[in-house]
N, C-alpha and C positions, 0 to 999 in steps of 0.2 A: 601323643594322649588316647588313654588306651577310653575306650565308651563306657561307663557304665548301665546292666544290665536297664536300671530305671530309666536311664537317657531312651533306651533304645526302643526299649518297651513303648514310652510316651510317641515317640516319633511315629513311632509302626500303626497305634492305638489312630495317630492321627491321621496319618495317611488313610488307615483302613475307613477311617467317616468322609471322608475328604468327598468320593463319589456320590454317596448316599443321600448326606445332604445336598448338592447342589445338586443330583435328580430331581429332589424333599419340593425344591424353590425351583427346578428350571421347569418343571410337566403343565403345573399349572400356567404357569405367563405365554404358552406355546400359542394358547386362540388367539391371545393380544397382542402380540412380534406380531402374529402372520395380518392380524387389520392393520397393524403400525407399518408393518414394510410392506404394505398391499401387495400379498404373496398367499400363492390357495396355504390347506392346512398341509397338507401335505406335499411342500417344501419345507416349513416349516418342521418337521416330524423331520428332516429329513438331517436336520441339525440334531437332532440325539442319538441320532442315528455316527453320525463324526464325529459328537462330545465320545460315544461309548467309541470307536477303533481310538481315539486321539488313548482315551485312558487306558484302553486293555493295548498299547503299542508301549504307553511309558510304563506299566505295571509288570511287563515281561522281566 
């Protein structure tokens, strides 16, 4: 079954908003995540790097 242009545009638009939306929710929570996980702020920042690597690999 062929995909419609509007359906493809909707899916691509939603995929394009996932990354920024996830980051906007994640960054403010990082200090409390580090506190609750009893780790350093630097270690909590590494999770953001892992997110970007994973998002970059899946976006290829």
